[in-house]
C-alpha positions as CSV (number, residue, x, y, z in Angstrom):
1,M,0.0,0.0,0.0
2,D,1.3,3.5,-0.9
3,D,1.9,5.6,2.3
4,R,2.2,8.9,0.4
5,M,-0.6,11.4,1.0
6,D,-2.7,12.6,-1.9
7,K,-2.6,16.3,-1.3
8,T,-5.4,17.0,-3.8
9,I,-8.0,15.8,-1.3
10,V,-6.6,17.3,1.9
11,K,-9.0,19.7,3.6
12,I,-7.9,22.1,6.3
13,S,-10.5,23.0,8.9
14,K,-10.9,24.1,12.5
15,I,-11.3,21.5,15.2
16,G,-14.8,22.6,16.1
17,D,-15.9,22.4,12.5
18,T,-15.0,18.7,11.9
19,E,-17.3,15.8,12.3
20,S,-16.5,13.1,14.8
21,D,-14.5,10.0,13.9
22,F,-17.5,7.9,14.8
23,A,-19.7,9.7,12.3
24,F,-17.1,9.2,9.6
25,W,-16.7,5.5,10.2
26,K,-20.4,4.9,10.3
27,T,-20.5,6.1,6.6
28,Q,-17.8,3.5,5.6
29,S,-18.5,0.0,4.5
30,Y,-17.6,-2.8,6.8
31,E,-15.0,-4.0,4.3
32,A,-13.3,-0.6,4.5
33,R,-13.5,-0.6,8.3
34,L,-12.0,-4.1,8.6
35,S,-9.3,-3.3,6.1
36,T,-8.3,-0.2,8.0
37,L,-8.3,-2.1,11.3
38,D,-6.1,-4.8,9.8
39,Q,-3.7,-2.2,8.6
40,I,-3.5,-0.5,12.0
41,R,-2.9,-3.9,13.7
42,R,-0.1,-4.7,11.3
43,E,1.6,-1.3,11.9
44,Y,1.2,-1.7,15.7
45,H,2.6,-5.2,15.8
46,G,5.2,-4.7,13.1
47,W,4.1,-7.6,11.0
48,Q,6.1,-8.3,7.9
49,D,5.4,-10.4,4.8
50,D,1.8,-11.3,6.0
51,A,3.3,-13.4,8.8
52,P,2.1,-12.5,12.3
53,P,4.7,-12.4,15.1
54,R,4.9,-15.7,17.0
55,I,4.8,-16.4,20.7
56,Q,8.2,-17.4,22.0
57,R,8.5,-20.8,23.5
58,V,9.9,-21.1,27.0
59,C,11.4,-24.3,28.4
60,R,12.5,-24.7,31.9
61,I,14.5,-27.7,33.2
62,V,13.8,-28.3,36.9
63,K,15.9,-30.7,38.9
64,R,13.9,-32.9,41.3
65,K,15.4,-33.9,44.7
């Protein structure tokens, strides 16, 4: 996905004049919402090559008396 901003659609407005995020996302299709959520998750977790990070295995050897 291209991370560059398309400056032809940028709109500058005052904070009080903008609609809420909830109102914006209500207008989007569920496919668009899920796609955006997946993108945010990948950025947060640092996923690469469509492979989610794995849980590290931990082994502990305990000597019994």
